[in-house]
C-alpha positions, 0 to 999 in steps of 0.5 A: 387809810393809805397814802399813794403818791401823796394822795390819802385814800380812805377805805370803808368797804375793804381792809387796808393791811399793808405794813410799810416797814414789813414790806421794806424788809423785802425790798428787792425781792419781788417774789417775797412781796408777791407772797406778802401782797397775796396773803393780805388780799386773801385775808379779807374775804371781801376781796376774794374767797377761799381758794379763789383768784390768783396773783403774779409778778414778773422779774428778771432772772438768769436762764440756767441754760444760756446764762442770759437774763430772761423775764420770768413770771411767778404766779399762783399755781393750780389750787391753793389759797391766797391767804396762806400762799407760800413760795411752794404754791407759785408756778414760775414760767418763762414769759417769752415762751408763754408768748410763743404759745400763740404760734401754736394756738389755732382756736378754742378747740385747742384750749385744753391742749394749751394747758399741757403746753404750758409745762414746756414754759416752766422755769423753776422745775420745783415750782407748782403746776401752772393753772388755767389762768397762767396766760391771763397774767402772761399776756398782760405786760404789767409787773404785778397783777391781781385777779380776784373775785370780790363780791362787789365787783362780781355784783357789777359784772353779773348785773344785766347792764354791768358793762354800762355801769362799769364804763360810767362808774370808772369813767372808762378806766376799767375795761370790760371783757364779756363772759368767757370760760377761763383759758388761753383765749380769754388771755388773748381777749384781755390783751386785746382789751388793753390794746383797745383801751390803753391806760386803763387800770383794770379789766372787769370780766363779765359774770366772773371777776376783776383784773387789776395791776401795778408796776410795783407790789404796792401799786397793784395792791392799792389799785386793787383796793381802790377799784373794789372800794369804789364798786362796794361804795356804789352798791351801798349808795344804791341799796334799798333806794329803788326797792327794798333789799331782795324785795323786802322781808316775806317772813320773819326768821325763828328766834336763834335758839329755835333755829338751832333746835330745828336745824339740829333736828332736821340735819340728820334727815337732810344728810340721809337724803344727801348721802344716797350716793356717798356719805356726806358731811354737813355744815349749818349756818344761820348767818344774817345774810342767809336769813335776809335772803331766805326770808325775802320776797325775791328768794323764789325768783333768784335762788333757781338762777344759780351763781355766776362766778365759776369759783362759786358755781363749782362749789355750790352746784347749779342751784340750791334746794329751797325746802318747802317746809315751814320753819316752825314745823313739828319735826317729832315724826321723822317718817312724816317729815321724810315723806314731805321731803322725799318728793323735793329731793327727787324733784331736785335730782330730776332737775339735775339729771335733765340739766346734765342730759340737755347740756352734755357733750359726746365726751362729757364725764359721767353724771356726778352725784345729783343731790344738792350741795346747798339747802336753804330753809327759810326762817332757819338757815342754810345747810351744805353737804360735801365730802368733808367738813372743810368742803362743806364749810367752804361751800357755805362761804361761797354761797354767801358770796353768791348772796352778796353778789345777787344783793349787789346786782339787784341794788344797781340793776338786775342779777343775771347768772351763767347760762346753763350750758356755760355752767355745765361746760365748767362743771364737766370740763375735762380739765376739771374732771382730770383734776378730780381724778388726780385727787387722792382716793378717799380714806376708809372712814371718809364721810363718816362722823364718829362720837367717842365718849371718854375721849380726852385721854387713854383708850377713847382718845386713841380711838378718836385719833385712829378714826380721824387718821382714817378720814372720819370727823370726830366728836371728842367728849369727856366729863373732865373739862381740864383734860378735854381742853388739853385734848382739844388743843392736841386735836386742833394742832393735828387735824385742824378745826374742820376735823373734829369738835370737842364737847363736855358730856355727862353720860349719866344725864339724859339732857347732856347726852341729847345736847351732845348729839344735837351739837354733832348734828349742827356741826357735822350733820349727824353721826355714823359711829358711836363708841361707848368708852366712858368709864371708871373702876372701883376695886373693893372686897364685897363687904367694903363696897358701898351703895354709892360705889354700886350706883356710880358704876352702874350709872356710868357704865350701864346707864351711860351706855344705854343713854348714849346708844339710844340718842345715837340710834335716834340720829342714825334712824333719821339718816337711814343709812345704817351705822355702828355702835362700838362698846368698849367693855372688858375681859372682866365681863367674862372673868370672875376676878377678885374684889370686883363685884360691882365693876365686873357685873356692870361690865357683864351688863354692858356686854349683854346690853350690846347683844340685845341692841345688836338683835334689835337694831339689825333691821336698821342696818346698825351694827353693834359690836364689843371690844374687850380690853384688859389692863390698858394702863397707859394714859388711863385715868382709871388706873390713877389712884385707888383702882390701881392700888386695889388691883395690886392689893388683890393680886399681891403685887406692887402698883409699879409692877402691875403692867408686867404682872398683867402681861405675864399672865397672858398667852402672848405675854404682851402689854396692851396699849390704847392703840391696840384697842383703837385698831380693833375698833377700826377693824369693825368699822373700816369696811371689811366687817360691814356684815358683822354684828353682835360680836365680841373681840378680845384684845387682852394679850390672850386671857384664856378665862375670857375666851367667848365660849 
């Protein structure tokens, strides 16, 4: 509910979040109020999507050159997100100079040049680079302007007779501008629409979005909410009236548990197909809106049409791939499943290549990856694949926006998408290409998924952090719930929720191992790097060793390595793009130390199992390599309590003197840290050793007895 000029407005379809007391604390600071308004708008995904839309305000400021007062526009700059917008994300430009650009404009062929000319209009040289939408705000005279992509408004904008509906729904108080690619000319069209329709409260952009405004930040905010609320209410009133939503349900989705199981099983196969050009990270959702669409009678008609709003289209591609495979298909035979899917992916790639060749211009950038971004599986859900987890997740959010748009447009009329040529001209826009070229180069492990056992601390945590720093998404897992919780908090703070996932594991239990790889497949699409780092140590003389000691060491170290490797290789084979298995063993696999029969022999078994696996898995392009640490005491759970005491006793030194003792017996006289082992692991997977397998890399400061001979 809001109170606007004494009128109470009830909101049902959008969230009214304005805090009058908080806004009052910003009185007189229009830029602060702009940021506040923007954050509120971005917090409600019904109003706009991640990274979509832009907002502005115009203020009077002092010209630093002349000292005279001048009008300055603060507007969301290129990139960024309204929900998290800060002042650093705004561009500040002279309004008068932006209007002077009209004198240079000679037609649409100059639009890209006009973007460059905006740089001559910048007021605050420290502000963000201005976006393509800058002049759309500048050419409208209002102090505060919101340009958003709400699903409800786009549903009307993308309806076959959206212009008529807009006119009737708002009694002529919302103008209409036909679809046109964003740019200088569209800014002129907005100004023309306002001139021809004085007194309107906003403008609907065909197939695109909504412009609304006000003289104050609050007036703009409330006007935006009221317009979107009216659009949403109108759609809700009409849904299911003329015909069932999406033509009604064609088939029922699988139960939730079965959907997760099927998705986890198929995700690595899909990831393999989508990674034919470059490694992709996946995302899966079985959101009820996705299931309603994918299991509807209208899916076959609507899915190929693609999206309408440019923001949706740029993130979801021309159209999704709809899998022609029953939801309850037996997926146990990977070869048969790949044979069923291969023609479907080839057909999609051919469709995309034909689209490119038909629509390309003489100066168009080269064709990009022709694989789908969005994959719909009726009865199960939606997969999205992209360069990183955040991009894949956001693509899913945008396609759900597109589903909402199609649903709304079909409720009030019929849905229309962008013409293929218009879509191409946005996807392969030279300005978009330039933006892509300016992006940072991928890190060495970008697009890779790493699972590291025993990674709640010590060596395992250091390896997971190293891989995440180098661009991988990581699955951290451990059998210590408390320690894993602490690690989870640290990783979330450092890498965000899209950079990792955490999961308990018991490497000695097959069900637990299988479960974590299913989790990795559902979360990221599969796995590329498996690091067997889970371990423990028991140091006792032979006559003091118990059968339980022996069984525990062999279960965790040998059986655990076997089970984790087996499950990881199963995923890698489904993907068909190779992979890495790294086994953290020990110098004790090669050195006959005192009081170490069970631990040392288990480590030797790990080492030889690594050689055996390397020999067997080479044909799958799966590399298996070993890193042999020694005496990594820092943050190591192994060195807590009995093990440290046992080793100190075996060597006749005090526990507190162990680090110095171990360093003194090495050739380099160095204490070995978890980071040293992490660097060795990265050396194997970072790209320079892609043709190396079956190797042992000692990171022990130089222990001659452990030299591999």
